Backbone as CSV, one residue per row, in Angstrom:
resi,resn,N_x,N_y,N_z,CA_x,CA_y,CA_z,C_x,C_y,C_z
1,UNK,24.748,4.886,12.553,25.750,4.459,13.533,26.966,3.830,12.852
2,UNK,26.717,3.065,11.799,27.816,2.408,11.078,28.747,3.442,10.461
3,UNK,28.185,4.416,9.782,29.005,5.384,9.057,29.585,6.472,9.962
4,UNK,29.015,6.654,11.143,29.548,7.651,12.081,30.554,7.039,13.056
5,UNK,30.700,5.730,12.997,31.603,5.049,13.921,33.042,5.572,13.756
6,UNK,33.644,5.939,14.884,35.025,6.420,14.850,35.166,7.896,14.542
7,UNK,34.036,8.566,14.260,34.078,10.002,13.969,33.857,10.788,15.260
8,UNK,34.574,11.904,15.447,34.348,12.735,16.649,33.028,13.492,16.521
9,UNK,32.079,13.192,17.388,30.747,13.793,17.323,30.507,14.719,18.503
10,UNK,29.861,15.848,18.241,29.476,16.767,19.307,28.290,16.179,20.073
11,UNK,28.063,16.672,21.279,27.004,16.135,22.127,25.605,16.407,21.579
12,UNK,25.480,17.410,20.678,24.147,17.768,20.187,23.682,16.886,19.024
13,UNK,24.503,15.946,18.563,24.129,15.094,17.429,23.027,14.119,17.846
14,UNK,21.904,14.163,17.127,20.744,13.311,17.405,20.551,12.373,16.212
15,UNK,20.900,11.106,16.383,20.844,10.158,15.270,19.412,9.901,14.796
16,UNK,18.462,9.948,15.712,17.065,9.722,15.316,16.584,10.829,14.389
17,UNK,16.929,12.070,14.708,16.554,13.208,13.861,17.227,13.091,12.493
18,UNK,18.500,12.708,12.494,19.215,12.532,11.228,18.574,11.430,10.384
19,UNK,18.174,10.348,11.021,17.542,9.241,10.300,16.237,9.690,9.649
20,UNK,15.445,10.490,10.394,14.183,10.988,9.833,14.428,11.931,8.673
21,UNK,15.558,12.614,8.689,15.846,13.589,7.638,16.523,13.009,6.417
22,UNK,16.751,11.695,6.412,17.439,11.071,5.285,16.661,9.882,4.723
23,UNK,15.359,10.034,4.469,14.584,8.906,3.941,15.057,8.541,2.543
24,UNK,15.198,7.259,2.281,15.606,6.818,0.957,17.098,6.850,0.708
25,UNK,17.883,7.346,1.682,19.336,7.376,1.515,19.882,5.942,1.528
26,UNK,20.747,5.648,0.580,21.471,4.374,0.618,22.770,4.602,1.381
27,UNK,23.521,3.525,1.610,24.750,3.642,2.390,25.707,4.687,1.840
28,UNK,25.836,4.746,0.506,26.748,5.712,-0.112,26.317,7.147,0.172
29,UNK,24.996,7.394,0.189,24.491,8.738,0.486,24.838,9.145,1.914
30,UNK,24.661,8.203,2.844,24.954,8.497,4.251,26.451,8.720,4.441
31,UNK,27.256,7.912,3.771,28.703,8.093,3.853,29.093,9.470,3.313
32,UNK,28.480,9.865,2.204,28.690,11.202,1.640,28.348,12.286,2.639
33,UNK,27.165,12.116,3.288,26.693,13.093,4.269,27.697,13.242,5.411
34,UNK,28.183,12.119,5.925,29.133,12.145,7.042,30.443,12.821,6.624
35,UNK,30.929,12.490,5.425,32.166,13.107,4.935,32.009,14.607,4.740
36,UNK,30.861,15.015,4.191,30.598,16.449,4.010,30.558,17.151,5.369
37,UNK,29.923,16.495,6.358,29.852,17.074,7.696,31.228,17.236,8.313
38,UNK,32.100,16.252,8.089,33.470,16.320,8.616,34.252,17.464,7.957
39,UNK,34.056,17.635,6.664,34.732,18.722,5.944,34.275,20.083,6.456
40,UNK,32.960,20.227,6.648,32.422,21.493,7.159,32.971,21.797,8.553
41,UNK,33.032,20.779,9.407,33.549,20.962,10.768,35.021,21.382,10.726
42,UNK,35.793,20.753,9.835,37.219,21.088,9.718,37.407,22.519,9.247
43,UNK,36.586,22.947,8.292,36.676,24.319,7.785,36.370,25.341,8.871
44,UNK,35.551,24.945,9.818,35.167,25.859,10.904,36.050,25.674,12.135
45,UNK,37.121,24.918,11.953,38.091,24.681,13.039,37.461,24.047,14.273
46,UNK,36.521,23.153,14.033,35.874,22.441,15.137,36.539,21.087,15.340
47,UNK,36.623,20.666,16.567,37.241,19.375,16.877,36.251,18.224,16.758
48,UNK,34.954,18.545,16.689,33.928,17.504,16.583,32.876,17.929,15.555
49,UNK,32.240,16.936,14.955,31.181,17.193,13.975,29.880,17.442,14.733
50,UNK,29.279,18.595,14.517,28.048,18.942,15.216,26.805,18.683,14.383
51,UNK,25.651,18.841,15.015,24.379,18.632,14.323,24.216,19.621,13.172
52,UNK,24.703,20.842,13.375,24.585,21.857,12.330,25.308,21.412,11.066
53,UNK,26.517,20.890,11.225,27.292,20.442,10.067,26.616,19.256,9.372
54,UNK,26.079,18.325,10.153,25.446,17.154,9.556,24.151,17.528,8.831
55,UNK,23.378,18.457,9.396,22.143,18.868,8.729,22.449,19.637,7.446
56,UNK,23.500,20.465,7.482,23.909,21.162,6.262,24.376,20.166,5.202
57,UNK,25.062,19.116,5.638,25.555,18.126,4.679,24.407,17.329,4.073
58,UNK,23.313,17.120,4.827,22.127,16.462,4.272,21.589,17.283,3.110
59,UNK,21.517,18.608,3.302,21.045,19.486,2.233,21.958,19.413,1.015
60,UNK,23.261,19.331,1.247,24.206,19.248,0.133,23.993,17.960,-0.665
61,UNK,23.703,16.850,0.042,23.471,15.579,-0.639,22.155,15.613,-1.409
62,UNK,21.106,16.207,-0.790,19.781,16.242,-1.410,19.735,17.216,-2.579
63,UNK,20.195,18.448,-2.353,20.003,19.512,-3.346,21.292,20.008,-3.990
64,UNK,22.446,19.546,-3.497,23.709,20.011,-4.054,24.281,21.160,-3.233
65,UNK,25.506,21.567,-3.533,26.145,22.654,-2.779,25.517,24.011,-3.087
66,UNK,25.659,24.943,-2.150,25.170,26.307,-2.386,25.876,26.920,-3.583
67,UNK,25.112,27.683,-4.371,25.671,28.386,-5.528,25.612,29.886,-5.261
68,UNK,26.522,30.349,-4.403,26.505,31.762,-4.025,26.873,32.671,-5.188
69,UNK,27.532,32.095,-6.197,27.921,32.888,-7.362,26.759,33.122,-8.323
70,UNK,25.661,32.373,-8.130,24.504,32.540,-9.011,23.728,33.785,-8.608
71,UNK,23.736,34.771,-9.465,23.103,36.051,-9.150,21.612,35.996,-9.499
72,UNK,20.781,36.273,-8.502,19.330,36.278,-8.689,18.811,37.678,-8.400
73,UNK,17.962,38.194,-9.271,17.435,39.544,-9.082,16.471,39.567,-7.905
74,UNK,16.219,40.761,-7.389,15.273,40.906,-6.275,13.881,40.429,-6.675
75,UNK,13.497,40.663,-7.928,12.190,40.225,-8.402,12.096,38.700,-8.391
76,UNK,13.172,38.031,-8.834,13.190,36.573,-8.825,13.170,36.029,-7.399
77,UNK,13.895,36.692,-6.497,13.895,36.264,-5.096,12.484,36.317,-4.512
78,UNK,11.752,37.368,-4.848,10.385,37.500,-4.334,9.500,36.376,-4.869
79,UNK,9.617,36.088,-6.163,8.831,35.002,-6.756,9.172,33.680,-6.090
80,UNK,10.474,33.441,-5.894,10.913,32.202,-5.249,10.379,32.104,-3.826
81,UNK,10.381,33.232,-3.115,9.906,33.242,-1.731,8.424,32.880,-1.665
82,UNK,7.618,33.470,-2.545,6.194,33.119,-2.585,6.024,31.644,-2.969
83,UNK,6.831,31.197,-3.929,6.728,29.815,-4.415,6.985,28.816,-3.282
84,UNK,8.093,28.993,-2.584,8.442,28.046,-1.517,7.493,28.162,-0.332
85,UNK,7.043,29.395,-0.045,6.055,29.569,1.031,4.751,28.862,0.682
86,UNK,4.402,28.862,-0.612,3.197,28.158,-1.050,3.284,26.673,-0.753
87,UNK,4.432,26.064,-1.076,4.633,24.644,-0.749,4.437,24.405,0.750
88,UNK,5.106,25.222,1.557,5.114,25.011,3.005,3.732,25.196,3.622
89,UNK,2.991,26.221,3.189,1.675,26.496,3.773,0.670,25.395,3.434
90,UNK,0.698,24.913,2.197,-0.206,23.821,1.827,0.142,22.578,2.640
91,UNK,1.409,22.358,2.819,1.884,21.195,3.570,1.398,21.217,5.017
92,UNK,1.405,22.398,5.635,0.955,22.500,7.029,-0.561,22.462,7.160
93,UNK,-1.257,22.727,6.067,-2.718,22.753,6.093,-3.327,21.353,5.961
94,UNK,-2.694,20.500,5.164,-3.286,19.203,4.838,-2.838,18.118,5.812
95,UNK,-3.717,17.146,6.108,-3.360,16.063,7.036,-2.432,15.044,6.389
96,UNK,-1.721,14.314,7.227,-0.863,13.201,6.795,0.254,13.616,5.847
97,UNK,0.691,14.877,5.949,1.833,15.329,5.166,3.061,15.378,6.075
98,UNK,4.211,15.064,5.511,5.438,15.147,6.295,5.675,16.585,6.733
99,UNK,6.076,16.819,7.993,6.253,18.194,8.486,7.383,18.925,7.774
100,UNK,7.216,20.239,7.673,8.228,21.093,7.043,9.418,21.228,7.982
101,UNK,10.611,21.009,7.453,11.835,21.170,8.234,12.545,22.484,7.900
102,UNK,12.623,22.802,6.614,13.343,24.014,6.225,12.857,24.501,4.873
103,UNK,12.776,25.824,4.735,12.439,26.460,3.465,13.568,27.420,3.121
104,UNK,14.022,27.388,1.882,15.154,28.232,1.499,15.009,28.723,0.068
105,UNK,15.538,29.919,-0.203,15.614,30.413,-1.579,17.074,30.614,-1.979
106,UNK,17.965,29.898,-1.309,19.377,29.909,-1.680,19.584,28.862,-2.776
107,UNK,20.100,29.256,-3.941,20.299,28.292,-5.032,21.261,27.183,-4.629
108,UNK,20.942,25.971,-5.054,21.813,24.829,-4.784,21.899,23.956,-6.028
109,UNK,23.005,23.249,-6.146,23.162,22.290,-7.235,23.093,22.941,-8.601
110,UNK,22.644,22.142,-9.566,22.608,22.603,-10.957,21.391,23.464,-11.232
111,UNK,20.207,23.043,-10.736,19.000,23.758,-11.130,18.112,24.257,-10.012
112,UNK,18.396,23.897,-8.753,17.493,24.270,-7.659,17.707,25.725,-7.246
113,UNK,16.709,26.574,-7.519,16.788,27.979,-7.106,16.279,28.147,-5.683
114,UNK,15.405,27.260,-5.262,14.881,27.262,-3.899,14.390,25.863,-3.586
115,UNK,14.097,25.595,-2.326,13.639,24.246,-1.980,12.945,24.253,-0.626
116,UNK,12.048,23.295,-0.458,11.369,23.058,0.809,11.670,21.626,1.222
117,UNK,12.275,21.462,2.393,12.640,20.126,2.870,11.596,19.630,3.859
118,UNK,11.089,18.427,3.605,10.162,17.768,4.526,10.932,16.734,5.336
119,UNK,10.475,16.512,6.546,11.123,15.513,7.393,10.087,14.488,7.831
120,UNK,10.077,13.305,7.211,9.090,12.272,7.568,9.229,11.855,9.030
121,UNK,8.102,11.541,9.640,8.122,11.069,11.027,8.186,9.554,11.103
122,UNK,7.948,8.873,9.959,7.990,7.416,9.927,8.162,6.955,8.485
123,UNK,8.621,5.720,8.310,8.722,5.139,6.977,7.325,4.799,6.484
124,UNK,7.072,5.077,5.183,5.770,4.766,4.598,5.956,3.880,3.377
125,UNK,5.135,2.835,3.279,5.202,1.951,2.129,3.858,1.845,1.408
126,UNK,2.795,2.369,2.021,1.474,2.395,1.401,0.906,3.808,1.509
127,UNK,0.154,4.229,0.484,-0.513,5.527,0.527,-1.924,5.378,-0.027
128,UNK,-2.871,6.105,0.557,-4.241,6.109,0.062,-4.367,7.133,-1.066
129,UNK,-5.504,7.093,-1.758,-5.759,8.062,-2.822,-5.730,9.485,-2.277
130,UNK,-6.336,9.702,-1.129,-6.369,11.042,-0.533,-4.959,11.520,-0.202
131,UNK,-4.125,10.633,0.294,-2.744,11.011,0.607,-1.954,11.350,-0.648
132,UNK,-2.199,10.626,-1.726,-1.539,10.935,-2.996,-2.005,12.294,-3.516
133,UNK,-3.300,12.559,-3.382,-3.838,13.854,-3.822,-3.253,14.995,-2.992
134,UNK,-3.072,14.771,-1.696,-2.471,15.796,-0.841,-0.999,16.022,-1.200
135,UNK,-0.316,14.953,-1.547,1.083,15.065,-1.975,1.175,15.922,-3.238
136,UNK,0.238,15.709,-4.148,0.185,16.517,-5.365,-0.109,17.974,-5.052
137,UNK,-1.006,18.203,-4.099,-1.359,19.578,-3.724,-0.148,20.327,-3.168
138,UNK,0.651,19.641,-2.351,1.859,20.258,-1.810,2.816,20.635,-2.945
139,UNK,2.983,19.717,-3.904,3.863,19.984,-5.037,3.366,21.159,-5.868
140,UNK,2.049,21.325,-5.960,1.477,22.412,-6.745,1.359,23.709,-5.950
141,UNK,1.712,23.659,-4.662,1.579,24.844,-3.815,2.390,26.035,-4.307
142,UNK,3.587,25.781,-4.827,4.426,26.872,-5.324,3.811,27.547,-6.531
143,UNK,3.357,26.755,-7.471,2.732,27.298,-8.687,1.446,28.045,-8.349
144,UNK,0.661,27.476,-7.431,-0.592,28.120,-7.028,-0.325,29.475,-6.370
145,UNK,0.727,29.556,-5.533,1.069,30.819,-4.880,1.443,31.878,-5.913
146,UNK,2.224,31.495,-6.913,2.592,32.442,-7.971,1.342,32.930,-8.708
147,UNK,0.419,32.019,-8.987,-0.801,32.373,-9.714,-1.651,33.363,-8.914
148,UNK,-1.775,33.123,-7.615,-2.578,33.999,-6.760,-1.959,35.388,-6.653
149,UNK,-0.651,35.451,-6.452,0.017,36.726,-6.199,0.226,37.536,-7.472
150,UNK,0.655,36.863,-8.541,1.046,37.588,-9.753,0.056,37.460,-10.910
151,UNK,-0.813,36.437,-10.871,-1.751,36.254,-11.973,-1.114,35.656,-13.208
152,UNK,0.136,35.237,-13.090,0.812,34.558,-14.196,1.760,33.524,-13.614
153,UNK,2.395,32.725,-14.452,3.211,31.606,-13.989,4.656,31.753,-14.468
154,UNK,5.575,31.137,-13.725,6.979,31.139,-14.117,7.419,29.712,-14.425
155,UNK,8.667,29.570,-14.835,9.208,28.244,-15.153,9.676,27.500,-13.898
156,UNK,9.532,28.131,-12.723,10.066,27.552,-11.489,9.404,26.264,-11.048
157,UNK,8.230,25.954,-11.602,7.500,24.761,-11.162,7.723,23.569,-12.091
158,UNK,8.700,23.646,-12.975,8.893,22.587,-13.979,9.064,21.216,-13.335
159,UNK,9.946,21.122,-12.347,10.191,19.833,-11.693,8.968,19.372,-10.913
160,UNK,8.270,20.320,-10.275,7.040,19.980,-9.541,6.006,19.362,-10.481
161,UNK,5.872,19.935,-11.683,4.872,19.450,-12.634,5.187,18.034,-13.110
162,UNK,6.466,17.740,-13.291,6.856,16.377,-13.684,6.424,15.386,-12.604
163,UNK,6.706,15.713,-11.328,6.353,14.817,-10.226,4.835,14.673,-10.093
164,UNK,4.118,15.782,-10.214,2.658,15.748,-10.100,2.055,14.888,-11.208
165,UNK,2.523,15.083,-12.426,2.006,14.310,-13.561,2.304,12.827,-13.389
166,UNK,3.481,12.497,-12.886,3.833,11.094,-12.643,2.893,10.461,-11.621
167,UNK,2.596,11.205,-10.552,1.689,10.681,-9.522,0.295,10.490,-10.094
168,UNK,-0.212,11.500,-10.826,-1.551,11.418,-11.402,-1.659,10.249,-12.384
169,UNK,-0.620,10.052,-13.185,-0.642,8.944,-14.149,-0.597,7.596,-13.416
170,UNK,0.169,7.530,-12.329,0.217,6.295,-11.545,-1.141,5.997,-10.913
171,UNK,-1.837,7.025,-10.443,-3.179,6.855,-9.874,-4.105,6.198,-10.894
172,UNK,-3.986,6.644,-12.156,-4.878,6.162,-13.210,-4.448,4.796,-13.739
173,UNK,-3.157,4.645,-14.057,-2.722,3.480,-14.833,-2.126,2.337,-14.021
174,UNK,-1.666,2.627,-12.804,-0.987,1.582,-12.036,-1.728,1.175,-10.770
175,UNK,-2.424,2.147,-10.157,-3.092,1.859,-8.889,-4.598,1.659,-9.041
176,UNK,-5.148,1.858,-10.249,-6.569,1.618,-10.495,-7.478,2.381,-9.556
177,UNK,-7.223,3.684,-9.366,-7.935,4.467,-8.355,-8.972,5.425,-8.929
178,UNK,-9.351,5.267,-10.207,-10.359,6.157,-10.786,-11.562,5.349,-11.250
179,UNK,-12.744,5.928,-11.083,-13.976,5.241,-11.478,-14.043,5.058,-12.985
180,UNK,-13.561,6.044,-13.727,-13.707,6.031,-15.186,-12.976,4.861,-15.830
181,UNK,-11.798,4.506,-15.307,-11.009,3.426,-15.902,-10.972,2.170,-15.032
182,UNK,-11.472,2.273,-13.811,-11.689,1.082,-12.999,-10.451,0.494,-12.350
183,UNK,-10.650,-0.676,-11.764,-9.608,-1.354,-10.979,-8.708,-2.187,-11.902
184,UNK,-8.021,-1.497,-12.781,-7.198,-2.174,-13.780,-5.801,-1.562,-13.794
185,UNK,-4.764,-2.418,-13.871,-3.392,-1.937,-14.031,-3.108,-1.823,-15.522
186,UNK,-3.114,-0.609,-16.025,-2.932,-0.394,-17.456,-1.459,-0.306,-17.843
187,UNK,-0.633,0.155,-16.931,0.815,0.170,-17.140,1.451,-0.793,-16.158
188,UNK,2.468,-1.496,-16.599,3.150,-2.440,-15.730,4.618,-2.062,-15.636
189,UNK,5.068,-1.832,-14.413,6.450,-1.440,-14.152,6.851,-2.076,-12.830
190,UNK,8.016,-2.701,-12.765,8.430,-3.397,-11.540,8.741,-2.447,-10.406
191,UNK,8.992,-1.185,-10.741,9.273,-0.214,-9.692,7.965,0.317,-9.116
192,UNK,8.031,0.906,-7.929,6.869,1.596,-7.383,7.240,3.038,-7.121
193,UNK,6.248,3.907,-7.132,6.504,5.323,-6.921,7.047,5.590,-5.522
194,UNK,6.606,4.782,-4.530,7.002,5.017,-3.146,8.387,4.460,-2.845
195,UNK,8.777,3.401,-3.556,10.074,2.782,-3.286,10.736,2.373,-4.598
196,UNK,11.222,3.359,-5.375,11.844,3.040,-6.656,13.075,2.173,-6.473
197,UNK,13.252,1.210,-7.350,14.389,0.302,-7.264,15.403,0.639,-8.344
198,UNK,16.648,0.707,-7.956,17.693,1.009,-8.914,17.932,-0.198,-9.804
199,UNK,18.355,0.078,-11.043,18.697,-1.003,-11.944,17.595,-1.373,-12.914
200,UNK,16.353,-0.943,-12.664,15.275,-1.243,-13.579,15.139,-0.126,-14.607
201,UNK,14.808,-0.450,-15.858,14.663,0.589,-16.879,13.465,1.475,-16.603
202,UNK,13.486,2.673,-17.159,12.423,3.641,-16.909,11.193,3.376,-17.761
203,UNK,11.290,2.489,-18.761,10.167,2.236,-19.646,9.099,1.403,-18.948
204,UNK,7.845,1.585,-19.390,6.737,0.797,-18.864,6.069,0.045,-20.019
205,UNK,5.405,-1.049,-19.703,4.715,-1.846,-20.713,3.215,-1.555,-20.650
206,UNK,2.587,-1.468,-21.815,1.131,-1.326,-21.841,0.605,-1.922,-23.146
207,UNK,-0.646,-2.358,-23.108,-1.230,-2.979,-24.301,-2.664,-2.494,-24.508
208,UNK,-2.902,-1.205,-24.261,-4.259,-0.676,-24.421,-4.383,0.077,-25.750
209,UNK,-5.629,0.352,-26.113,-5.924,0.989,-27.394,-5.670,2.488,-27.346
210,UNK,-5.694,3.107,-28.516,-5.546,4.566,-28.602,-6.706,5.261,-27.889
211,UNK,-7.877,4.668,-27.948,-9.043,5.238,-27.270,-8.827,5.256,-25.753
212,UNK,-8.293,4.148,-25.226,-7.999,4.092,-23.797,-6.894,5.079,-23.438
213,UNK,-5.895,5.227,-24.294,-4.810,6.181,-24.058,-5.357,7.597,-23.938
214,UNK,-6.349,7.914,-24.798,-6.962,9.248,-24.753,-7.714,9.448,-23.436
215,UNK,-8.391,8.387,-22.967,-9.110,8.465,-21.692,-8.136,8.657,-20.531
216,UNK,-6.992,7.969,-20.611,-5.975,8.114,-19.573,-5.487,9.552,-19.510
217,UNK,-5.151,10.115,-20.669,-4.681,11.505,-20.712,-5.726,12.454,-20.142
218,UNK,-6.975,12.192,-20.468,-8.074,13.034,-19.978,-8.191,12.958,-18.453
219,UNK,-8.078,11.748,-17.905,-8.170,11.572,-16.457,-6.980,12.203,-15.734
220,UNK,-5.782,12.041,-16.287,-4.595,12.639,-15.681,-4.747,14.152,-15.629
221,UNK,-5.193,14.739,-16.739,-5.390,16.200,-16.774,-6.451,16.622,-15.753
222,UNK,-7.548,15.850,-15.666,-8.615,16.192,-14.716,-8.097,16.165,-13.283
223,UNK,-7.353,15.129,-12.928,-6.833,15.004,-11.562,-5.908,16.170,-11.227
224,UNK,-5.002,16.496,-12.151,-4.054,17.590,-11.905,-4.787,18.926,-11.814
225,UNK,-5.723,19.168,-12.740,-6.459,20.442,-12.735,-7.302,20.583,-11.467
226,UNK,-7.981,19.506,-11.071,-8.802,19.554,-9.849,-7.919,19.824,-8.622
227,UNK,-6.758,19.188,-8.589,-5.849,19.384,-7.453,-5.320,20.814,-7.433
228,UNK,-5.021,21.362,-8.601,-4.530,22.740,-8.657,-5.596,23.713,-8.147
229,UNK,-6.845,23.511,-8.559,-7.937,24.383,-8.098,-8.097,24.284,-6.580
230,UNK,-7.990,23.072,-6.041,-8.091,22.878,-4.589,-6.927,23.574,-3.877
231,UNK,-5.752,23.502,-4.454,-4.569,24.140,-3.862,-4.700,25.655,-3.874
232,UNK,-5.193,26.200,-4.964,-5.416,27.649,-5.049,-6.409,28.085,-3.973
233,UNK,-7.475,27.302,-3.785,-8.489,27.636,-2.777,-7.883,27.642,-1.374
234,UNK,-7.014,26.674,-1.086,-6.358,26.601,0.224,-5.523,27.857,0.473
235,UNK,-4.747,28.248,-0.524,-3.846,29.397,-0.344,-4.605,30.723,-0.347
236,UNK,-5.726,30.787,-1.045,-6.535,32.016,-0.984,-7.065,32.222,0.432
237,UNK,-7.431,31.126,1.093,-7.885,31.220,2.489,-6.757,31.670,3.407
238,UNK,-5.523,31.359,3.048,-4.360,31.661,3.896,-3.500,32.765,3.273
239,UNK,-4.142,33.632,2.496,-3.390,34.688,1.796,-2.596,35.560,2.770
240,UNK,-3.186,35.855,3.916,-2.472,36.671,4.896,-1.192,35.995,5.367
241,UNK,-1.256,34.690,5.629,-0.062,33.949,6.045,0.964,33.887,4.924
242,UNK,0.473,33.784,3.684,1.363,33.746,2.534,2.149,35.047,2.420
243,UNK,1.497,36.154,2.640,2.169,37.462,2.569,3.176,37.609,3.729
244,UNK,2.803,37.144,4.908,3.712,37.273,6.053,4.934,36.363,5.906
245,UNK,4.787,35.253,5.189,5.885,34.326,5.018,7.013,34.947,4.212
């Protein structure tokens, strides 16, 4: 409401929907979104900013502008389509996951060849182990879909793997959620995975032995591998839906 004040808005603009679609946005992000929406409306010779323009501007803020000049082969488009469909299908299968809002294989920003946008229904500040595991499964859905369909993997899951590994390591070292290493915080960082704070360094402190470090690596690998196998099983059950997607 603050950033839209004084802007000509169409009757279809729903602020509650916009709020759900912008989790984690700071004031500058919202201001960016509103300005992008105004620019899009002006380009289309509209007298008011509509919901379509604002939703498109959210995507521009999240993933960057469309890169229509980036040429993608038909083979790559097919891989991307299976990849993004994998994310979406796993997301709809598992409980307590944010609902899918949009799936696209249009390149955006610097590195995004495709993307799946989730729209949270509420703010979350706590997550259970099962919810973290489901979040990892959704992230691995794209890679699992490629594995099922093609029997090999592409580089398209690089960012997903970074996020999955970060979650798995947090489960082991920060949240004390594994039996093998117990209820101990092995890494100490003032930020949290659910609500990262700007201004804090990315480094973490730890004072454990090399033996414990090896156990941590082993547990992280086990969690990721187990989640990947579970994700593959989910998509094999829904192979028909994956093909139709």
